[in-house]
C-alpha positions as CSV (number, residue, x, y, z in Angstrom):
1,M,-42.7,-55.1,10.5
2,T,-44.7,-52.2,12.0
3,E,-47.8,-52.9,13.9
4,Q,-51.1,-51.4,12.8
5,P,-52.3,-48.7,15.2
6,A,-55.0,-49.8,17.7
7,G,-57.3,-47.0,16.4
8,S,-57.2,-48.4,12.9
9,K,-57.9,-51.9,14.1
10,L,-61.0,-50.7,16.0
11,L,-62.1,-48.8,12.9
12,L,-61.8,-51.9,10.7
13,V,-63.6,-54.0,13.3
14,G,-66.4,-51.5,13.5
15,I,-66.8,-51.3,9.7
16,W,-66.8,-55.2,9.5
17,R,-69.6,-55.4,12.1
18,R,-71.6,-52.7,10.4
19,L,-71.3,-54.6,7.0
20,R,-72.4,-57.8,8.7
21,K,-75.6,-56.2,9.9
22,E,-76.3,-54.3,6.7
23,L,-75.8,-57.5,4.6
24,F,-77.9,-59.5,7.1
25,L,-75.0,-61.6,8.2
26,E,-75.6,-60.8,11.8
27,D,-78.8,-60.8,13.9
28,P,-79.7,-58.1,16.6
29,R,-77.9,-60.3,19.2
30,G,-74.7,-60.3,17.3
31,R,-75.0,-63.9,16.2
32,S,-73.8,-65.0,12.8
33,L,-76.5,-65.3,10.1
34,I,-74.3,-67.1,7.5
35,L,-75.5,-70.6,8.5
36,P,-79.2,-69.6,8.7
37,V,-79.0,-67.9,5.3
38,I,-77.4,-71.0,3.7
39,L,-80.2,-73.2,5.2
40,L,-82.8,-70.7,4.0
41,F,-81.6,-71.0,0.5
42,G,-81.6,-74.8,0.9
43,I,-85.2,-74.6,1.9
44,A,-86.0,-72.4,-1.1
45,V,-84.3,-75.0,-3.5
46,L,-86.4,-77.8,-2.0
47,F,-89.5,-75.7,-2.4
48,C,-88.7,-75.2,-6.1
49,I,-88.1,-78.9,-6.6
50,S,-91.3,-79.8,-4.8
51,L,-93.6,-77.6,-7.0
52,P,-96.3,-79.6,-8.6
53,P,-96.2,-80.3,-12.4
54,S,-99.2,-77.9,-12.8
55,L,-96.6,-75.1,-12.9
56,H,-95.8,-76.3,-16.4
57,S,-99.4,-76.5,-17.6
58,Y,-99.9,-75.2,-21.1
59,Y,-102.6,-72.6,-21.7
60,S,-104.1,-71.8,-25.0
61,Y,-105.9,-68.4,-25.2
62,P,-108.1,-69.3,-28.2
63,D,-109.2,-72.5,-26.4
64,L,-110.0,-70.6,-23.2
65,E,-111.9,-67.9,-25.1
66,R,-114.0,-70.5,-26.9
67,R,-114.7,-72.3,-23.6
68,Y,-115.7,-69.1,-21.9
69,D,-118.1,-68.1,-24.7
70,K,-119.7,-71.6,-24.7
71,W,-119.9,-71.6,-20.9
72,L,-121.9,-68.3,-21.0
73,T,-124.3,-69.5,-23.6
74,D,-124.6,-73.1,-22.3
75,P,-123.6,-73.2,-18.6
76,G,-125.0,-76.7,-18.1
77,N,-122.6,-78.2,-20.6
78,L,-119.7,-79.7,-18.5
79,D,-117.5,-79.9,-21.6
80,Y,-117.1,-76.1,-21.4
81,F,-117.0,-75.8,-17.7
82,M,-114.6,-73.0,-16.5
83,R,-112.7,-73.8,-13.3
84,D,-111.7,-70.8,-11.2
85,R,-108.1,-71.0,-12.2
86,D,-109.0,-71.0,-15.9
87,L,-111.4,-68.1,-15.4
88,Y,-108.8,-66.0,-13.6
89,A,-106.2,-66.8,-16.3
90,Y,-108.6,-65.7,-19.0
91,A,-109.7,-62.6,-17.1
92,G,-106.1,-61.7,-16.5
93,W,-105.3,-62.0,-20.2
94,K,-108.2,-59.7,-21.0
95,Y,-107.2,-57.2,-18.4
96,V,-103.6,-56.7,-19.6
97,N,-105.0,-56.3,-23.1
98,G,-107.1,-53.4,-22.1
99,I,-110.4,-54.8,-21.0
100,S,-111.9,-53.0,-18.0
101,P,-112.3,-55.2,-14.8
102,E,-116.1,-54.8,-14.7
103,Q,-116.6,-56.5,-18.0
104,I,-115.4,-59.9,-16.9
105,N,-115.1,-61.5,-13.4
106,F,-116.1,-58.4,-11.5
107,E,-116.7,-60.7,-8.5
108,H,-113.1,-60.4,-7.4
109,P,-110.7,-57.4,-7.3
110,P,-108.4,-57.2,-10.3
111,F,-104.8,-56.9,-9.1
112,A,-103.9,-60.6,-8.8
113,K,-105.5,-61.2,-12.2
114,Y,-103.4,-58.5,-13.7
115,L,-100.3,-60.3,-12.5
116,I,-101.6,-63.6,-13.8
117,G,-102.2,-62.0,-17.2
118,L,-98.8,-60.4,-17.2
119,S,-97.2,-63.8,-16.4
120,W,-99.0,-65.3,-19.3
121,I,-97.8,-62.6,-21.7
122,A,-94.2,-62.5,-20.4
123,F,-93.6,-66.2,-19.9
124,G,-96.3,-67.9,-21.9
125,N,-97.7,-69.4,-18.6
126,P,-100.0,-67.7,-16.1
127,N,-98.5,-69.5,-13.1
128,I,-94.9,-68.2,-13.2
129,I,-95.3,-65.0,-11.3
130,G,-97.4,-66.8,-8.7
131,A,-94.6,-69.3,-8.2
132,G,-92.2,-66.5,-7.9
133,L,-94.3,-64.9,-5.2
134,G,-94.6,-68.2,-3.4
135,L,-90.8,-68.4,-3.3
136,A,-90.5,-64.8,-2.3
137,S,-93.0,-65.5,0.5
138,L,-90.5,-67.8,2.1
139,F,-87.8,-65.1,2.3
140,V,-90.2,-62.4,3.6
141,F,-91.7,-64.9,6.1
142,Y,-88.2,-65.7,7.4
143,E,-87.6,-62.1,8.1
144,L,-90.9,-61.8,9.9
145,S,-90.2,-64.9,11.9
146,R,-86.7,-63.6,12.8
147,K,-88.3,-60.3,14.0
148,L,-90.8,-62.1,16.3
149,L,-88.7,-65.0,17.6
150,R,-85.3,-63.1,17.7
151,Q,-83.5,-66.3,17.0
152,S,-82.1,-66.8,13.5
153,L,-82.0,-70.6,13.5
154,L,-85.4,-71.1,15.2
155,A,-86.9,-68.7,12.6
156,L,-86.2,-71.2,9.9
157,L,-88.6,-73.7,11.4
158,P,-91.9,-72.0,10.4
159,V,-90.4,-71.3,6.9
160,Y,-89.6,-75.0,6.5
161,L,-93.1,-76.0,7.7
162,L,-94.6,-73.6,5.1
163,S,-92.3,-74.8,2.3
164,L,-93.5,-78.4,2.8
165,D,-97.2,-77.6,3.1
166,K,-99.1,-79.2,0.2
167,L,-101.8,-76.5,0.1
168,F,-99.1,-73.8,-0.2
169,L,-97.2,-75.8,-2.8
170,E,-100.3,-76.4,-4.9
171,F,-101.5,-72.8,-4.9
172,S,-97.9,-71.5,-5.6
173,S,-98.1,-73.3,-9.0
174,D,-101.6,-72.4,-10.0
175,S,-103.4,-69.4,-11.4
176,M,-105.5,-68.9,-8.3
177,L,-105.7,-65.6,-6.3
178,D,-104.7,-66.9,-2.9
179,I,-100.9,-67.0,-3.2
180,Y,-100.9,-63.3,-4.1
181,L,-103.0,-62.6,-1.0
182,V,-100.6,-64.6,1.2
183,F,-97.5,-62.8,-0.1
184,F,-98.8,-59.3,0.4
185,L,-100.4,-60.1,3.7
186,I,-97.0,-61.5,5.0
187,L,-95.2,-58.4,3.6
188,S,-97.7,-56.1,5.3
189,T,-97.3,-57.8,8.6
190,L,-93.5,-57.7,8.4
191,L,-93.6,-53.9,7.8
192,L,-96.0,-53.2,10.6
193,I,-94.4,-55.5,13.2
194,G,-92.0,-53.3,15.2
195,M,-92.8,-50.2,13.1
196,K,-90.9,-47.1,14.1
197,T,-91.4,-44.7,11.2
198,D,-94.2,-43.3,9.0
199,A,-92.5,-45.1,6.0
200,E,-93.1,-48.5,7.6
201,V,-96.8,-47.7,8.2
202,I,-97.3,-46.5,4.7
203,G,-95.4,-49.5,3.3
204,G,-97.6,-51.8,5.4
205,A,-100.7,-50.0,4.2
206,I,-99.6,-50.3,0.5
207,S,-98.9,-54.1,0.9
208,Y,-102.2,-54.6,2.7
209,G,-104.1,-52.7,0.0
210,L,-102.5,-55.0,-2.6
211,A,-103.4,-58.1,-0.5
212,C,-107.1,-57.0,-0.4
213,A,-106.9,-56.0,-4.1
214,S,-105.9,-59.6,-4.8
215,K,-108.7,-61.3,-2.9
216,L,-111.4,-59.6,-0.8
217,I,-111.1,-61.9,2.2
218,G,-108.0,-60.0,3.0
219,L,-110.4,-57.5,4.6
220,Y,-111.0,-60.0,7.4
221,A,-107.6,-59.0,8.8
222,F,-108.6,-55.3,9.0
223,P,-109.7,-55.4,12.7
224,A,-106.4,-57.0,13.8
225,V,-104.4,-54.3,12.0
226,I,-106.4,-51.4,13.5
227,V,-106.2,-52.8,17.0
228,Y,-102.4,-53.3,16.7
229,L,-101.9,-49.7,15.4
230,V,-103.8,-48.4,18.4
231,L,-101.9,-50.5,20.9
232,K,-98.5,-49.9,19.4
233,R,-98.9,-46.1,19.1
234,R,-101.3,-45.0,21.8
235,N,-100.1,-41.4,21.7
236,G,-100.0,-41.0,17.9
237,A,-102.7,-43.6,17.1
238,L,-105.0,-41.2,15.3
239,R,-102.2,-40.0,13.0
240,Y,-101.1,-43.6,12.2
241,L,-104.6,-44.8,11.6
242,T,-105.3,-41.9,9.3
243,E,-102.1,-42.6,7.3
244,F,-102.8,-46.3,7.1
245,V,-106.5,-46.1,6.1
246,L,-105.9,-43.3,3.5
247,T,-102.9,-45.1,2.0
248,F,-104.7,-48.5,2.0
249,A,-107.8,-46.9,0.3
250,L,-105.7,-45.1,-2.4
251,T,-103.7,-48.3,-3.1
252,Y,-106.8,-50.4,-3.5
253,T,-108.4,-47.8,-5.7
254,A,-105.3,-47.5,-7.9
255,T,-105.6,-51.2,-8.9
256,Y,-108.7,-50.1,-10.9
257,I,-106.8,-47.5,-13.0
258,C,-108.0,-49.2,-16.2
259,F,-111.6,-48.9,-15.0
260,F,-111.2,-45.2,-14.5
261,L,-109.3,-44.8,-17.8
262,S,-112.3,-46.4,-19.5
263,G,-114.4,-43.4,-18.7
264,H,-115.9,-44.5,-15.3
265,G,-116.1,-42.1,-12.4
266,L,-116.0,-42.5,-8.6
267,Q,-119.7,-43.3,-8.3
268,D,-119.3,-46.1,-10.9
269,F,-116.4,-47.4,-8.8
270,L,-118.4,-47.4,-5.6
271,E,-121.4,-49.1,-7.4
272,L,-119.0,-51.8,-8.7
273,Q,-117.6,-52.4,-5.2
274,W,-121.2,-52.7,-3.9
275,R,-122.0,-55.3,-6.6
276,M,-118.9,-57.3,-5.7
277,F,-119.7,-57.1,-2.0
278,T,-123.3,-58.1,-2.6
279,F,-122.3,-61.0,-4.7
280,Q,-119.7,-62.3,-2.2
281,S,-122.1,-61.8,0.7
282,E,-124.9,-63.7,-1.0
283,L,-122.5,-66.5,-2.0
284,R,-121.0,-66.9,1.5
285,Y,-123.7,-66.0,3.9
286,D,-127.2,-66.2,2.3
287,R,-127.0,-69.8,1.3
288,P,-127.4,-72.8,3.6
289,F,-124.1,-73.9,5.1
290,S,-122.7,-75.8,8.1
291,P,-120.8,-73.4,10.4
292,G,-117.4,-74.5,11.7
293,R,-116.3,-76.6,8.8
294,P,-113.0,-74.8,8.1
295,L,-112.0,-75.3,11.8
296,L,-113.0,-79.0,11.5
297,T,-110.8,-79.3,8.4
298,L,-107.9,-77.5,10.2
299,L,-108.1,-79.9,13.1
300,T,-109.0,-83.2,11.4
301,G,-108.7,-82.8,7.7
302,I,-112.5,-83.6,7.3
303,I,-114.3,-81.3,5.0
304,G,-117.7,-82.6,5.8
305,P,-120.2,-85.4,5.0
306,E,-120.5,-86.4,1.4
307,T,-122.8,-88.6,-0.6
308,R,-121.6,-90.0,-3.9
309,Y,-123.8,-91.4,-6.6
310,V,-122.7,-93.9,-9.3
311,I,-124.8,-93.4,-12.4
312,H,-125.0,-95.9,-15.2
313,V,-125.9,-94.4,-18.6
314,D,-127.5,-96.6,-21.2
315,I,-126.7,-95.0,-24.5
316,V,-129.0,-97.2,-26.5
317,A,-132.0,-96.8,-24.3
318,Q,-131.0,-93.2,-23.6
319,E,-131.6,-93.7,-19.9
320,A,-129.5,-92.9,-16.8
321,K,-130.0,-95.0,-13.6
322,T,-128.4,-94.6,-10.2
323,T,-126.8,-97.9,-9.5
324,M,-125.0,-97.2,-6.2
325,I,-125.1,-94.6,-3.4
326,E,-122.1,-94.2,-1.1
327,H,-122.1,-92.2,2.2
328,G,-118.9,-91.0,3.7
329,L,-116.7,-88.1,4.6
330,A,-114.9,-85.8,2.2
331,I,-111.2,-85.5,3.2
332,S,-108.7,-82.7,2.3
333,D,-105.8,-84.3,0.5
334,Q,-103.6,-81.4,1.5
335,F,-104.2,-81.9,5.2
336,N,-101.1,-82.4,7.4
337,P,-101.8,-83.9,10.8
338,L,-98.4,-82.9,12.0
339,T,-98.9,-79.1,11.4
340,W,-102.5,-78.0,10.8
341,P,-104.0,-79.0,14.2
342,L,-101.0,-77.7,16.1
343,C,-101.5,-74.3,14.5
344,F,-104.7,-73.8,16.4
345,S,-103.2,-74.9,19.6
346,G,-100.2,-72.7,19.0
347,A,-102.5,-69.7,18.4
348,I,-104.4,-70.3,21.7
349,L,-101.2,-70.7,23.8
350,S,-99.5,-67.7,22.1
351,S,-102.6,-65.6,22.8
352,Y,-102.3,-66.4,26.5
353,E,-98.6,-65.6,26.5
354,A,-99.2,-62.3,24.6
355,I,-101.9,-61.1,26.9
356,K,-100.0,-62.1,30.1
357,A,-96.7,-60.6,29.0
358,R,-98.2,-57.7,27.0
359,K,-96.4,-58.6,23.8
360,H,-98.0,-56.4,21.2
361,E,-96.4,-58.0,18.2
362,L,-97.3,-61.5,19.3
363,L,-100.8,-60.4,20.1
364,H,-101.2,-58.9,16.7
365,L,-100.3,-62.2,15.0
366,C,-102.8,-64.0,17.3
367,M,-105.5,-61.5,16.4
368,L,-104.6,-61.8,12.8
369,F,-105.1,-65.6,13.0
370,F,-108.5,-65.5,14.6
371,S,-109.8,-62.5,12.7
372,I,-109.5,-64.6,9.5
373,L,-110.5,-67.9,11.1
374,I,-113.7,-66.7,12.7
375,P,-115.4,-65.1,9.6
376,I,-114.6,-68.1,7.3
377,N,-116.3,-70.4,9.9
378,I,-119.6,-68.5,9.9
379,G,-120.0,-68.6,6.1
380,Q,-119.7,-70.9,3.2
381,S,-116.0,-71.4,2.5
382,F,-113.5,-73.8,0.9
383,V,-110.3,-75.5,2.1
384,W,-108.0,-73.0,0.4
385,Y,-109.5,-70.2,2.6
386,L,-107.2,-71.7,5.3
387,L,-104.1,-70.8,3.3
388,P,-103.6,-67.2,4.7
389,L,-103.8,-68.8,8.2
390,L,-101.0,-71.3,7.8
391,P,-98.0,-69.0,7.8
392,I,-99.3,-67.2,10.9
393,G,-100.2,-70.5,12.5
394,F,-96.8,-72.0,11.8
395,L,-95.1,-69.0,13.3
396,L,-97.3,-69.1,16.5
397,L,-96.6,-72.8,16.8
398,T,-92.8,-72.1,16.6
399,N,-93.2,-69.4,19.2
400,V,-94.7,-72.0,21.6
401,L,-91.9,-74.5,20.8
402,G,-89.3,-71.7,21.5
403,E,-90.9,-71.2,25.0
404,I,-90.8,-75.0,25.6
405,S,-87.2,-75.2,24.6
406,E,-86.2,-72.5,27.2
407,K,-87.9,-74.5,30.0
408,S,-86.7,-78.0,29.1
409,K,-83.5,-79.8,28.7
410,R,-81.8,-78.7,25.6
411,R,-80.6,-82.2,24.4
412,T,-84.0,-83.7,25.0
413,F,-85.8,-80.9,23.2
414,L,-83.4,-81.1,20.2
415,F,-83.8,-84.8,20.0
416,L,-87.6,-84.6,19.9
417,L,-87.5,-81.7,17.4
418,A,-85.3,-83.8,15.1
419,L,-87.8,-86.7,15.3
420,Y,-90.6,-84.3,14.5
421,L,-88.8,-82.8,11.5
422,I,-88.0,-86.3,10.2
423,A,-91.6,-87.4,10.5
424,L,-92.7,-84.2,8.8
425,S,-90.4,-84.7,5.9
426,V,-91.6,-88.3,5.5
427,W,-95.2,-87.3,5.6
428,S,-94.7,-84.6,3.0
429,R,-93.3,-87.2,0.6
430,L,-96.1,-89.6,1.0
431,A,-99.1,-89.9,-1.3
432,P,-102.0,-87.5,-0.5
433,L,-104.8,-88.7,1.7
434,P,-107.8,-90.2,0.0
435,Q,-110.4,-87.6,-0.8
436,F,-113.3,-89.8,0.3
437,M,-113.7,-92.1,3.3
438,K,-116.6,-94.5,3.0
439,L,-118.7,-95.1,6.1
C-alpha cells in the first residue's frame, strides 16, 4: 500500500483547519467549538420551552379596532382600555395595510410595529417575529461574547443568564417594542466591536438605525458609539464618523417610506420627528418623578413606594367607599437577585479594567451600559427600560468572573460557579416575587 505524499497530507490538514474556522467549529485560539455550539443550541431549546403562554395569545383585529375606536371616544372607560402591547399590534396591522405612521401611534418610530403587523398577517399572531428575534438575540449575543471574552465556553455564560431572565422571556413573547430594540442593538455592537472594514461600520450603522427606529431610547447609546469610533480609529475617525452617521440617518429615515409615499415631504418628516420628540420629552422629563428608580430596581427589585386602595361599591345605593388603605413597596416580579445587582458591579469593575488596560472594546460596552442607565434614571421610566442593559450587564459580569478565574484556583472557581448556576436555575423556576410588599 503506497503512502500518501507529505505535501498532500499538509494540504488536507490545511483545508480541514480552514473549514473548521469557516464553519465556526474553531475559535481564534484553535480550540474546538463543537461542544460550545451543542451547548448553545441546548440553551436555545430551553429558551423556547420557557417562553410564557402569552406567545400563543389570540388577537382579533375587529375586537382591537372596536376597542381602539371606543378608547378614543371614551378614554375613561376601562372596558376599552388599550394596553401598549395591544396598541402596537393594532398600529402594526394598520401600517402593513397601508396606513401612514403619523395617523396612529406617531409617538414611537414605526419599524418594530411593521414587524409586529407582518407577524400578525404571516402567522396570525403578532408575537411570533418578536419571539424569533429573541431567539436570534441569543446566537448574536454569543458571537459578541466570544469576541470580547475570547473563550468559547465562558462566552456561553452571559447567553445562559439572558435566556433565563424573566424580563427577557416575557418581552420575547409579547408585542412590545423592546425586544426589537435589544436584537438590533446587540447586532450593531457585534459589528462595531473589532471593526476592520467600512462594511462593518456600515452594517453597524444600519443595525443601530433599525434599533432606534424600533424604539427611540436607542438614541441613548449614541454617545458611547461615537466615542468608540473616535478611540478605535483615531487616524480615520472623521471618515468613519461620517459613514456611520449618514448610514444611520438614511436607515432611520427609510423606515418611514410609507410616510413619504403618502405624499409627505422632508419638512413633514422633520415636523413629525419633532412632535414625537416633544411628546416623549414631556412624558419622561416634564412630569414629577423620583430620580434613580431604575437603579433602585436594578439593585433591589423595588420599583418604589405604592399606596393601594380597596374600594367597596354599593350598586343599590350607587355609592363607592374606600374601605382600606395599604402602604407598601411595589416589587418587580421579573427581578433576579442573582444577576441584576451583579450587572451594576460588573460594569463598574469592568470600567476600571478597561481604563487601566486601555481595552477599547470593553470600554465601549461599559460606556454603552452607563449611557443608557443614566438617562433613564433622570426621567420617568418603567422596569422594561432596563431590558437593553441586561445583555451588556451579563457580559460585563462574565468578564469580571473570567478575570477572577485566572487569579484563583481553578477547581475552587469551577465549584463555586457550578453552585451559582444551580442556584440560578432553581430561582428561574420559582414563582415570581410578589408585586406588592405591605409595610
